[in-house]
N, CA, C and O atoms as a Tripos MOL2 file, in Angstrom:
@<TRIPOS>MOLECULE
protein
  276   275    69     0     0
PROTEIN
NO_CHARGES

@<TRIPOS>ATOM
      1 N         -30.1560  -12.1260   15.0710 N.3       1 MET1
      2 CA        -29.2010  -11.4230   15.8270 C.3       1 MET1
      3 C         -28.0160  -12.0840   16.4580 C.2       1 MET1
      4 O         -26.8530  -11.6810   16.4430 O.2       1 MET1
      5 N         -28.5180  -13.2120   17.0380 N.am      2 LYS2
      6 CA        -27.4800  -14.0180   17.7410 C.3       2 LYS2
      7 C         -26.3570  -14.6380   16.6440 C.2       2 LYS2
      8 O         -25.1820  -14.8700   16.9290 O.2       2 LYS2
      9 N         -26.9480  -14.8430   15.4000 N.am      3 HIS3
     10 CA        -26.1220  -15.5900   14.3700 C.3       3 HIS3
     11 C         -25.0160  -14.4030   13.9450 C.2       3 HIS3
     12 O         -23.8270  -14.6950   13.8160 O.2       3 HIS3
     13 N         -25.4710  -13.1480   13.7550 N.am      4 ILE4
     14 CA        -24.4920  -12.2140   13.4250 C.3       4 ILE4
     15 C         -23.4760  -12.0730   14.5130 C.2       4 ILE4
     16 O         -22.2820  -12.0350   14.2160 O.2       4 ILE4
     17 N         -23.8460  -11.9980   15.6700 N.am      5 ILE5
     18 CA        -22.7550  -11.8710   16.7990 C.3       5 ILE5
     19 C         -21.7540  -12.8970   16.7650 C.2       5 ILE5
     20 O         -20.5520  -12.6680   16.9000 O.2       5 ILE5
     21 N         -22.3820  -14.3070   16.5380 N.am      6 PHE6
     22 CA        -21.5890  -15.3800   16.4360 C.3       6 PHE6
     23 C         -20.5860  -15.4630   15.5190 C.2       6 PHE6
     24 O         -19.4450  -15.8030   15.8300 O.2       6 PHE6
     25 N         -21.0140  -15.1020   14.1120 N.am      7 VAL7
     26 CA        -20.1890  -15.0190   13.0000 C.3       7 VAL7
     27 C         -19.1160  -13.9980   13.1930 C.2       7 VAL7
     28 O         -17.9890  -14.3370   12.8330 O.2       7 VAL7
     29 N         -19.2880  -12.7070   13.7430 N.am      8 ALA8
     30 CA        -18.4470  -11.7380   13.9270 C.3       8 ALA8
     31 C         -17.3310  -12.1170   14.8600 C.2       8 ALA8
     32 O         -16.1440  -11.8550   14.6630 O.2       8 ALA8
     33 N         -17.8810  -12.8330   16.0120 N.am      9 GLY9
     34 CA        -16.9320  -13.3780   16.9110 C.3       9 GLY9
     35 C         -15.9530  -14.5280   16.5840 C.2       9 GLY9
     36 O         -14.8510  -14.6950   17.1060 O.2       9 GLY9
     37 N         -16.5470  -15.3130   15.6130 N.am     10 LEU10
     38 CA        -15.8980  -16.5270   14.9550 C.3      10 LEU10
     39 C         -14.7570  -15.7960   14.1490 C.2      10 LEU10
     40 O         -13.5920  -16.1530   14.3260 O.2      10 LEU10
     41 N         -15.0490  -14.8210   13.3020 N.am     11 ALA11
     42 CA        -14.1190  -14.0660   12.5880 C.3      11 ALA11
     43 C         -12.9810  -13.4190   13.1990 C.2      11 ALA11
     44 O         -11.8610  -13.4090   12.6880 O.2      11 ALA11
     45 N         -13.2790  -12.8850   14.2850 N.am     12 LEU12
     46 CA        -12.1780  -12.3400   15.0020 C.3      12 LEU12
     47 C         -11.2820  -13.1880   15.5710 C.2      12 LEU12
     48 O         -10.0850  -12.9000   15.5660 O.2      12 LEU12
     49 N         -11.7800  -14.4230   16.1740 N.am     13 THR13
     50 CA        -11.1320  -15.4460   16.7830 C.3      13 THR13
     51 C         -10.1340  -15.9870   15.7060 C.2      13 THR13
     52 O          -8.9390  -16.0760   15.9860 O.2      13 THR13
     53 N         -10.6180  -16.3530   14.4630 N.am     14 LEU14
     54 CA         -9.7650  -17.0070   13.5440 C.3      14 LEU14
     55 C          -8.8170  -16.2000   12.9660 C.2      14 LEU14
     56 O          -7.8610  -16.7160   12.3870 O.2      14 LEU14
     57 N          -8.9750  -14.6970   13.0580 N.am     15 SER15
     58 CA         -7.9100  -13.8720   12.5140 C.3      15 SER15
     59 C          -6.5750  -13.7010   13.4510 C.2      15 SER15
     60 O          -5.5080  -13.2000   13.0950 O.2      15 SER15
     61 N          -6.8850  -14.2180   14.6760 N.am     16 ASN16
     62 CA         -5.8400  -14.1180   15.6200 C.3      16 ASN16
     63 C          -4.8830  -15.3400   15.5360 C.2      16 ASN16
     64 O          -5.2460  -16.4590   15.9010 O.2      16 ASN16
     65 N          -3.5200  -15.0550   14.9900 N.am     17 PRO17
     66 CA         -2.7780  -16.0500   14.7030 C.3      17 PRO17
     67 C          -2.3500  -17.1780   15.7760 C.2      17 PRO17
     68 O          -2.0210  -18.3320   15.5010 O.2      17 PRO17
     69 N          -2.4250  -16.5910   17.0610 N.am     18 VAL18
     70 CA         -2.1500  -17.4690   18.2990 C.3      18 VAL18
     71 C          -3.1930  -18.3110   18.4100 C.2      18 VAL18
     72 O          -2.9950  -19.5210   18.5170 O.2      18 VAL18
     73 N          -4.3990  -17.7970   18.3990 N.am     19 ILE19
     74 CA         -5.6470  -18.8330   18.6670 C.3      19 ILE19
     75 C          -5.8970  -19.6510   17.3200 C.2      19 ILE19
     76 O          -6.4080  -20.7590   17.4860 O.2      19 ILE19
     77 N          -5.6480  -19.3170   16.1800 N.am     20 ALA20
     78 CA         -5.9270  -20.0570   15.0800 C.3      20 ALA20
     79 C          -4.8420  -21.2770   14.8880 C.2      20 ALA20
     80 O          -4.9950  -22.1610   14.0450 O.2      20 ALA20
     81 N          -3.8030  -21.2080   15.7220 N.am     21 GLY21
     82 CA         -2.9590  -22.4160   15.5780 C.3      21 GLY21
     83 C          -1.5330  -22.3070   14.8360 C.2      21 GLY21
     84 O          -0.9590  -23.2850   14.3570 O.2      21 GLY21
     85 N          -1.0900  -21.1260   14.8080 N.am     22 GLY22
     86 CA          0.1480  -20.8060   14.1880 C.3      22 GLY22
     87 C           0.8290  -19.3850   14.6370 C.2      22 GLY22
     88 O           0.2870  -18.5630   15.3760 O.2      22 GLY22
     89 N           1.8870  -19.2830   14.1510 N.am     23 GLU23
     90 CA          2.6230  -18.1070   14.3960 C.3      23 GLU23
     91 C           3.1190  -17.3480   13.2360 C.2      23 GLU23
     92 O           3.7530  -17.9570   12.3740 O.2      23 GLU23
     93 N           2.8910  -16.0180   13.1140 N.am     24 ILE24
     94 CA          3.2330  -15.2860   11.9360 C.3      24 ILE24
     95 C           4.7300  -15.0600   11.9320 C.2      24 ILE24
     96 O           5.1800  -14.5710   12.9680 O.2      24 ILE24
     97 N           5.5490  -15.3150   10.9950 N.am     25 LYS25
     98 CA          6.9680  -14.9910   10.9190 C.3      25 LYS25
     99 C           7.2160  -14.2280    9.5740 C.2      25 LYS25
    100 O           6.6610  -14.5420    8.5210 O.2      25 LYS25
    101 N           8.0970  -13.2000    9.7120 N.am     26 GLU26
    102 CA          8.4320  -12.6090    8.5190 C.3      26 GLU26
    103 C           9.8660  -13.0170    8.0950 C.2      26 GLU26
    104 O          10.8440  -13.0260    8.8430 O.2      26 GLU26
    105 N           9.8430  -13.3690    6.7240 N.am     27 VAL27
    106 CA         11.1460  -13.9640    5.9320 C.3      27 VAL27
    107 C          11.4240  -13.0410    5.0020 C.2      27 VAL27
    108 O          10.5420  -12.6990    4.2140 O.2      27 VAL27
    109 N          12.6810  -12.5020    4.9510 N.am     28 CYS28
    110 CA         13.3200  -11.7490    3.8100 C.3      28 CYS28
    111 C          14.3320  -12.3890    3.1590 C.2      28 CYS28
    112 O          15.1790  -13.0840    3.7200 O.2      28 CYS28
    113 N          14.2520  -12.1320    1.7680 N.am     29 THR29
    114 CA         15.4490  -12.7570    1.0160 C.3      29 THR29
    115 C          15.8800  -11.4670    0.0270 C.2      29 THR29
    116 O          15.1210  -10.5580   -0.3100 O.2      29 THR29
    117 N          17.1760  -11.6070   -0.3180 N.am     30 PRO30
    118 CA         17.6420  -10.4510   -0.9900 C.3      30 PRO30
    119 C          17.3750  -10.5750   -2.4210 C.2      30 PRO30
    120 O          17.5050  -11.6130   -3.0700 O.2      30 PRO30
    121 N          16.9300   -9.2590   -2.9380 N.am     31 ARG31
    122 CA         16.3840   -9.0680   -4.2150 C.3      31 ARG31
    123 C          17.6320   -9.2200   -5.2750 C.2      31 ARG31
    124 O          18.7310   -8.7470   -4.9860 O.2      31 ARG31
    125 N          17.4140   -9.8810   -6.4720 N.am     32 VAL32
    126 CA         18.3320   -9.9520   -7.5290 C.3      32 VAL32
    127 C          17.5940   -9.8330   -8.8260 C.2      32 VAL32
    128 O          16.4080  -10.1560   -8.8940 O.2      32 VAL32
    129 N          18.2670   -9.3730   -9.8700 N.am     33 ASP33
    130 CA         17.4970   -9.3440  -11.1290 C.3      33 ASP33
    131 C          17.7150  -10.5210  -11.8110 C.2      33 ASP33
    132 O          18.1600  -11.5300  -11.2640 O.2      33 ASP33
    133 N          17.3580  -10.4280  -13.2420 N.am     34 LYS34
    134 CA         17.3580  -11.6400  -14.0150 C.3      34 LYS34
    135 C          18.8480  -12.1200  -14.3070 C.2      34 LYS34
    136 O          19.0290  -13.3070  -14.5800 O.2      34 LYS34
    137 N          19.7580  -11.3680  -14.2660 N.am     35 ALA35
    138 CA         21.1250  -11.7230  -14.5510 C.3      35 ALA35
    139 C          21.8000  -12.1660  -13.3580 C.2      35 ALA35
    140 O          22.9500  -12.6020  -13.4000 O.2      35 ALA35
    141 N          21.0560  -12.0620  -12.1820 N.am     36 GLY36
    142 CA         21.7270  -12.7350  -10.9880 C.3      36 GLY36
    143 C          22.5570  -11.6170  -10.0090 C.2      36 GLY36
    144 O          23.1290  -11.8870   -8.9540 O.2      36 GLY36
    145 N          22.4690  -10.4380  -10.5860 N.am     37 LYS37
    146 CA         23.1720   -9.2200   -9.8000 C.3      37 LYS37
    147 C          22.1610   -8.7620   -8.6840 C.2      37 LYS37
    148 O          20.9360   -8.8730   -8.7250 O.2      37 LYS37
    149 N          22.9030   -8.2420   -7.7150 N.am     38 ALA38
    150 CA         22.1950   -7.6480   -6.5330 C.3      38 ALA38
    151 C          21.3520   -6.2710   -7.0010 C.2      38 ALA38
    152 O          21.9400   -5.4110   -7.6570 O.2      38 ALA38
    153 N          20.1730   -6.1390   -6.6870 N.am     39 VAL39
    154 CA         19.3690   -4.8990   -6.7020 C.3      39 VAL39
    155 C          19.7820   -3.9770   -5.6200 C.2      39 VAL39
    156 O          19.7590   -4.5000   -4.5060 O.2      39 VAL39
    157 N          20.1150   -2.8640   -5.6580 N.am     40 MET40
    158 CA         20.4120   -1.9920   -4.6300 C.3      40 MET40
    159 C          19.2750   -0.9780   -4.4110 C.2      40 MET40
    160 O          18.6700   -0.4650   -5.3530 O.2      40 MET40
    161 N          18.9820   -0.6810   -2.9490 N.am     41 ASP41
    162 CA         17.8860    0.1480   -2.7430 C.3      41 ASP41
    163 C          18.4800    1.5020   -2.8250 C.2      41 ASP41
    164 O          19.5630    1.7400   -2.2900 O.2      41 ASP41
    165 N          17.7620    2.4580   -3.5200 N.am     42 LYS42
    166 CA         18.1530    3.9000   -3.7710 C.3      42 LYS42
    167 C          18.3070    4.7750   -2.5330 C.2      42 LYS42
    168 O          19.2470    5.5650   -2.4410 O.2      42 LYS42
    169 N          17.3900    4.6360   -1.5860 N.am     43 LYS43
    170 CA         17.3970    5.3940   -0.4250 C.3      43 LYS43
    171 C          18.7450    4.8490    0.6940 C.2      43 LYS43
    172 O          19.5690    5.6510    1.1350 O.2      43 LYS43
    173 N          18.7590    3.7140    0.9470 N.am     44 THR44
    174 CA         19.7250    3.3330    1.7790 C.3      44 THR44
    175 C          21.1180    2.8660    1.1780 C.2      44 THR44
    176 O          22.0870    2.8430    1.9370 O.2      44 THR44
    177 N          21.2550    2.5140   -0.0740 N.am     45 GLY45
    178 CA         22.5090    2.1330   -0.6650 C.3      45 GLY45
    179 C          22.7580    0.6700   -0.5030 C.2      45 GLY45
    180 O          23.7220    0.1410   -1.0570 O.2      45 GLY45
    181 N          21.8990   -0.0160    0.2590 N.am     46 LYS46
    182 CA         22.1580   -1.4960    0.6240 C.3      46 LYS46
    183 C          21.3910   -2.2520   -0.3750 C.2      46 LYS46
    184 O          20.6530   -1.6850   -1.1800 O.2      46 LYS46
    185 N          21.5680   -3.6300   -0.3310 N.am     47 GLN47
    186 CA         20.9200   -4.5270   -1.1770 C.3      47 GLN47
    187 C          19.3290   -4.5190   -0.7220 C.2      47 GLN47
    188 O          19.0070   -4.4680    0.4650 O.2      47 GLN47
    189 N          18.3940   -4.5730   -1.7790 N.am     48 ALA48
    190 CA         16.9910   -4.4760   -1.3910 C.3      48 ALA48
    191 C          16.6560   -5.8680   -1.0070 C.2      48 ALA48
    192 O          17.3580   -6.8070   -1.3840 O.2      48 ALA48
    193 N          15.5900   -6.0300   -0.2580 N.am     49 GLU49
    194 CA         14.9460   -7.3200    0.2450 C.3      49 GLU49
    195 C          13.4520   -7.4980   -0.1940 C.2      49 GLU49
    196 O          12.6750   -6.5450   -0.2480 O.2      49 GLU49
    197 N          13.1400   -8.6630   -0.4740 N.am     50 ASP50
    198 CA         11.6280   -9.0820   -0.6140 C.3      50 ASP50
    199 C          11.2370   -9.9350    0.6220 C.2      50 ASP50
    200 O          11.7820  -11.0040    0.8950 O.2      50 ASP50
    201 N          10.2440   -9.3640    1.3430 N.am     51 CYS51
    202 CA          9.8710   -9.8320    2.5920 C.3      51 CYS51
    203 C           8.4520  -10.2800    2.5160 C.2      51 CYS51
    204 O           7.6020   -9.6320    1.9040 O.2      51 CYS51
    205 N           8.1850  -11.4740    3.1870 N.am     52 LYS52
    206 CA          6.8360  -12.0630    3.1200 C.3      52 LYS52
    207 C           6.4380  -12.4630    4.5290 C.2      52 LYS52
    208 O           7.3080  -12.6170    5.3860 O.2      52 LYS52
    209 N           5.1660  -12.6330    4.7940 N.am     53 LYS53
    210 CA          4.8150  -12.9430    6.1060 C.3      53 LYS53
    211 C           4.3060  -14.3590    5.8840 C.2      53 LYS53
    212 O           3.4530  -14.6120    5.0330 O.2      53 LYS53
    213 N           4.8860  -15.3220    6.7200 N.am     54 ILE54
    214 CA          4.3340  -16.6370    6.5430 C.3      54 ILE54
    215 C           3.7840  -17.2520    7.9240 C.2      54 ILE54
    216 O           4.1500  -16.7000    8.9620 O.2      54 ILE54
    217 N           2.9580  -18.3240    7.9950 N.am     55 LYS55
    218 CA          2.3740  -18.8130    9.0560 C.3      55 LYS55
    219 C           3.2240  -20.3340    9.4140 C.2      55 LYS55
    220 O           3.2020  -21.3240    8.6830 O.2      55 LYS55
    221 N           3.8860  -20.2270   10.5980 N.am     56 VAL56
    222 CA          4.6760  -21.3840   10.9050 C.3      56 VAL56
    223 C           3.7830  -22.2100   11.8830 C.2      56 VAL56
    224 O           3.1850  -21.7070   12.8340 O.2      56 VAL56
    225 N           3.7560  -23.5200   11.5510 N.am     57 HIS57
    226 CA          2.7400  -24.4210   12.1960 C.3      57 HIS57
    227 C           3.8290  -25.3210   13.0400 C.2      57 HIS57
    228 O           4.9480  -25.5660   12.5890 O.2      57 HIS57
    229 N           3.3390  -25.8090   14.3930 N.am     58 LYS58
    230 CA          4.0520  -26.7340   14.9840 C.3      58 LYS58
    231 C           3.9440  -28.0290   14.5890 C.2      58 LYS58
    232 O           2.8250  -28.4310   14.2720 O.2      58 LYS58
    233 N           5.1050  -28.9480   14.5310 N.am     59 LYS59
    234 CA          4.9020  -30.1690   14.1160 C.3      59 LYS59
    235 C           4.5920  -31.1740   15.1700 C.2      59 LYS59
    236 O           5.3420  -31.3390   16.1320 O.2      59 LYS59
    237 N           3.3640  -31.9250   14.9750 N.am     60 VAL60
    238 CA          2.9020  -32.7310   15.7600 C.3      60 VAL60
    239 C           3.3050  -34.2860   15.5900 C.2      60 VAL60
    240 O           3.1230  -34.9590   14.5760 O.2      60 VAL60
    241 N           3.8420  -34.6750   16.6970 N.am     61 GLU61
    242 CA          4.3890  -36.2220   16.6920 C.3      61 GLU61
    243 C           3.2530  -37.0120   16.7320 C.2      61 GLU61
    244 O           2.3200  -36.6730   17.4600 O.2      61 GLU61
    245 N           3.1820  -38.1790   15.9490 N.am     62 GLY62
    246 CA          2.1720  -39.1270   16.2600 C.3      62 GLY62
    247 C           2.6640  -40.6320   16.4150 C.2      62 GLY62
    248 O           3.8610  -40.9120   16.3450 O.2      62 GLY62
    249 N           1.7730  -41.4880   16.6090 N.am     63 ASP63
    250 CA          2.2620  -42.8760   16.7410 C.3      63 ASP63
    251 C           2.5720  -43.6280   15.5740 C.2      63 ASP63
    252 O           2.0550  -43.2570   14.5200 O.2      63 ASP63
    253 N           3.2930  -44.5770   15.5720 N.am     64 LYS64
    254 CA          3.5290  -45.3760   14.2920 C.3      64 LYS64
    255 C           2.4470  -46.1040   13.9900 C.2      64 LYS64
    256 O           1.9140  -46.7270   14.9080 O.2      64 LYS64
    257 N           1.9380  -46.1740   12.7500 N.am     65 VAL65
    258 CA          0.8600  -47.0350   12.1030 C.3      65 VAL65
    259 C           1.2360  -48.4840   12.2420 C.2      65 VAL65
    260 O           2.2520  -48.9390   11.7170 O.2      65 VAL65
    261 N           0.3770  -49.2200   12.9800 N.am     66 PRO66
    262 CA          0.7060  -50.6940   12.9950 C.3      66 PRO66
    263 C           0.4740  -51.5040   11.6860 C.2      66 PRO66
    264 O          -0.5190  -51.2780   10.9960 O.2      66 PRO66
    265 N           1.2600  -52.3130   11.3950 N.am     67 GLU67
    266 CA          1.3390  -53.0140   10.2280 C.3      67 GLU67
    267 C           0.2130  -54.1430   10.2080 C.2      67 GLU67
    268 O          -0.1060  -54.8000   11.1990 O.2      67 GLU67
    269 N          -0.3090  -54.2680    9.0100 N.am     68 LYS68
    270 CA         -1.5540  -55.4460    9.0100 C.3      68 LYS68
    271 C          -0.8630  -56.7470    8.8480 C.2      68 LYS68
    272 O           0.1700  -56.8630    8.1880 O.2      68 LYS68
    273 N          -1.4250  -57.6780    9.4340 N.am     69 LYS69
    274 CA         -1.0730  -59.0710    9.4770 C.3      69 LYS69
    275 C          -1.7880  -59.8730    8.4790 C.2      69 LYS69
    276 O          -1.5850  -61.0840    8.4000 O.2      69 LYS69
@<TRIPOS>BOND
     1     1     2 1
     2     2     3 1
     3     3     4 2
     4     3     5 am
     5     5     6 1
     6     6     7 1
     7     7     8 2
     8     7     9 am
     9     9    10 1
    10    10    11 1
    11    11    12 2
    12    11    13 am
    13    13    14 1
    14    14    15 1
    15    15    16 2
    16    15    17 am
    17    17    18 1
    18    18    19 1
    19    19    20 2
    20    19    21 am
    21    21    22 1
    22    22    23 1
    23    23    24 2
    24    23    25 am
    25    25    26 1
    26    26    27 1
    27    27    28 2
    28    27    29 am
    29    29    30 1
    30    30    31 1
    31    31    32 2
    32    31    33 am
    33    33    34 1
    34    34    35 1
    35    35    36 2
    36    35    37 am
    37    37    38 1
    38    38    39 1
    39    39    40 2
    40    39    41 am
    41    41    42 1
    42    42    43 1
    43    43    44 2
    44    43    45 am
    45    45    46 1
    46    46    47 1
    47    47    48 2
    48    47    49 am
    49    49    50 1
    50    50    51 1
    51    51    52 2
    52    51    53 am
    53    53    54 1
    54    54    55 1
    55    55    56 2
    56    55    57 am
    57    57    58 1
    58    58    59 1
    59    59    60 2
    60    59    61 am
    61    61    62 1
    62    62    63 1
    63    63    64 2
    64    63    65 am
    65    65    66 1
    66    66    67 1
    67    67    68 2
    68    67    69 am
    69    69    70 1
    70    70    71 1
    71    71    72 2
    72    71    73 am
    73    73    74 1
    74    74    75 1
    75    75    76 2
    76    75    77 am
    77    77    78 1
    78    78    79 1
    79    79    80 2
    80    79    81 am
    81    81    82 1
    82    82    83 1
    83    83    84 2
    84    83    85 am
    85    85    86 1
    86    86    87 1
    87    87    88 2
    88    87    89 am
    89    89    90 1
    90    90    91 1
    91    91    92 2
    92    91    93 am
    93    93    94 1
    94    94    95 1
    95    95    96 2
    96    95    97 am
    97    97    98 1
    98    98    99 1
    99    99   100 2
   100    99   101 am
   101   101   102 1
   102   102   103 1
   103   103   104 2
   104   103   105 am
   105   105   106 1
   106   106   107 1
   107   107   108 2
   108   107   109 am
   109   109   110 1
   110   110   111 1
   111   111   112 2
   112   111   113 am
   113   113   114 1
   114   114   115 1
   115   115   116 2
   116   115   117 am
   117   117   118 1
   118   118   119 1
   119   119   120 2
   120   119   121 am
   121   121   122 1
   122   122   123 1
   123   123   124 2
   124   123   125 am
   125   125   126 1
   126   126   127 1
   127   127   128 2
   128   127   129 am
   129   129   130 1
   130   130   131 1
   131   131   132 2
   132   131   133 am
   133   133   134 1
   134   134   135 1
   135   135   136 2
   136   135   137 am
   137   137   138 1
   138   138   139 1
   139   139   140 2
   140   139   141 am
   141   141   142 1
   142   142   143 1
   143   143   144 2
   144   143   145 am
   145   145   146 1
   146   146   147 1
   147   147   148 2
   148   147   149 am
   149   149   150 1
   150   150   151 1
   151   151   152 2
   152   151   153 am
   153   153   154 1
   154   154   155 1
   155   155   156 2
   156   155   157 am
   157   157   158 1
   158   158   159 1
   159   159   160 2
   160   159   161 am
   161   161   162 1
   162   162   163 1
   163   163   164 2
   164   163   165 am
   165   165   166 1
   166   166   167 1
   167   167   168 2
   168   167   169 am
   169   169   170 1
   170   170   171 1
   171   171   172 2
   172   171   173 am
   173   173   174 1
   174   174   175 1
   175   175   176 2
   176   175   177 am
   177   177   178 1
   178   178   179 1
   179   179   180 2
   180   179   181 am
   181   181   182 1
   182   182   183 1
   183   183   184 2
   184   183   185 am
   185   185   186 1
   186   186   187 1
   187   187   188 2
   188   187   189 am
   189   189   190 1
   190   190   191 1
   191   191   192 2
   192   191   193 am
   193   193   194 1
   194   194   195 1
   195   195   196 2
   196   195   197 am
   197   197   198 1
   198   198   199 1
   199   199   200 2
   200   199   201 am
   201   201   202 1
   202   202   203 1
   203   203   204 2
   204   203   205 am
   205   205   206 1
   206   206   207 1
   207   207   208 2
   208   207   209 am
   209   209   210 1
   210   210   211 1
   211   211   212 2
   212   211   213 am
   213   213   214 1
   214   214   215 1
   215   215   216 2
   216   215   217 am
   217   217   218 1
   218   218   219 1
   219   219   220 2
   220   219   221 am
   221   221   222 1
   222   222   223 1
   223   223   224 2
   224   223   225 am
   225   225   226 1
   226   226   227 1
   227   227   228 2
   228   227   229 am
   229   229   230 1
   230   230   231 1
   231   231   232 2
   232   231   233 am
   233   233   234 1
   234   234   235 1
   235   235   236 2
   236   235   237 am
   237   237   238 1
   238   238   239 1
   239   239   240 2
   240   239   241 am
   241   241   242 1
   242   242   243 1
   243   243   244 2
   244   243   245 am
   245   245   246 1
   246   246   247 1
   247   247   248 2
   248   247   249 am
   249   249   250 1
   250   250   251 1
   251   251   252 2
   252   251   253 am
   253   253   254 1
   254   254   255 1
   255   255   256 2
   256   255   257 am
   257   257   258 1
   258   258   259 1
   259   259   260 2
   260   259   261 am
   261   261   262 1
   262   262   263 1
   263   263   264 2
   264   263   265 am
   265   265   266 1
   266   266   267 1
   267   267   268 2
   268   267   269 am
   269   269   270 1
   270   270   271 1
   271   271   272 2
   272   271   273 am
   273   273   274 1
   274   274   275 1
   275   275   276 2
@<TRIPOS>SUBSTRUCTURE
     1 MET1         2 RESIDUE 1 A MET
     2 LYS2         6 RESIDUE 1 A LYS
     3 HIS3        10 RESIDUE 1 A HIS
     4 ILE4        14 RESIDUE 1 A ILE
     5 ILE5        18 RESIDUE 1 A ILE
     6 PHE6        22 RESIDUE 1 A PHE
     7 VAL7        26 RESIDUE 1 A VAL
     8 ALA8        30 RESIDUE 1 A ALA
     9 GLY9        34 RESIDUE 1 A GLY
    10 LEU10       38 RESIDUE 1 A LEU
    11 ALA11       42 RESIDUE 1 A ALA
    12 LEU12       46 RESIDUE 1 A LEU
    13 THR13       50 RESIDUE 1 A THR
    14 LEU14       54 RESIDUE 1 A LEU
    15 SER15       58 RESIDUE 1 A SER
    16 ASN16       62 RESIDUE 1 A ASN
    17 PRO17       66 RESIDUE 1 A PRO
    18 VAL18       70 RESIDUE 1 A VAL
    19 ILE19       74 RESIDUE 1 A ILE
    20 ALA20       78 RESIDUE 1 A ALA
    21 GLY21       82 RESIDUE 1 A GLY
    22 GLY22       86 RESIDUE 1 A GLY
    23 GLU23       90 RESIDUE 1 A GLU
    24 ILE24       94 RESIDUE 1 A ILE
    25 LYS25       98 RESIDUE 1 A LYS
    26 GLU26      102 RESIDUE 1 A GLU
    27 VAL27      106 RESIDUE 1 A VAL
    28 CYS28      110 RESIDUE 1 A CYS
    29 THR29      114 RESIDUE 1 A THR
    30 PRO30      118 RESIDUE 1 A PRO
    31 ARG31      122 RESIDUE 1 A ARG
    32 VAL32      126 RESIDUE 1 A VAL
    33 ASP33      130 RESIDUE 1 A ASP
    34 LYS34      134 RESIDUE 1 A LYS
    35 ALA35      138 RESIDUE 1 A ALA
    36 GLY36      142 RESIDUE 1 A GLY
    37 LYS37      146 RESIDUE 1 A LYS
    38 ALA38      150 RESIDUE 1 A ALA
    39 VAL39      154 RESIDUE 1 A VAL
    40 MET40      158 RESIDUE 1 A MET
    41 ASP41      162 RESIDUE 1 A ASP
    42 LYS42      166 RESIDUE 1 A LYS
    43 LYS43      170 RESIDUE 1 A LYS
    44 THR44      174 RESIDUE 1 A THR
    45 GLY45      178 RESIDUE 1 A GLY
    46 LYS46      182 RESIDUE 1 A LYS
    47 GLN47      186 RESIDUE 1 A GLN
    48 ALA48      190 RESIDUE 1 A ALA
    49 GLU49      194 RESIDUE 1 A GLU
    50 ASP50      198 RESIDUE 1 A ASP
    51 CYS51      202 RESIDUE 1 A CYS
    52 LYS52      206 RESIDUE 1 A LYS
    53 LYS53      210 RESIDUE 1 A LYS
    54 ILE54      214 RESIDUE 1 A ILE
    55 LYS55      218 RESIDUE 1 A LYS
    56 VAL56      222 RESIDUE 1 A VAL
    57 HIS57      226 RESIDUE 1 A HIS
    58 LYS58      230 RESIDUE 1 A LYS
    59 LYS59      234 RESIDUE 1 A LYS
    60 VAL60      238 RESIDUE 1 A VAL
    61 GLU61      242 RESIDUE 1 A GLU
    62 GLY62      246 RESIDUE 1 A GLY
    63 ASP63      250 RESIDUE 1 A ASP
    64 LYS64      254 RESIDUE 1 A LYS
    65 VAL65      258 RESIDUE 1 A VAL
    66 PRO66      262 RESIDUE 1 A PRO
    67 GLU67      266 RESIDUE 1 A GLU
    68 LYS68      270 RESIDUE 1 A LYS
    69 LYS69      274 RESIDUE 1 A LYS
């Protein structure tokens, strides 16, 4: 029983983007057809967009690797 609770807690912890070590960011790009023309959205009349959610990691600075002599 303890193992089931541990695994459930671990799954909930890793699904949280702040605890898992990253930030979720939504990136949208304008949609174009094969000819390169803009695809218009029928409802709004504006150019349609393709949106994706990506995980942004922080860059970690390290020390320079010493050269071998």
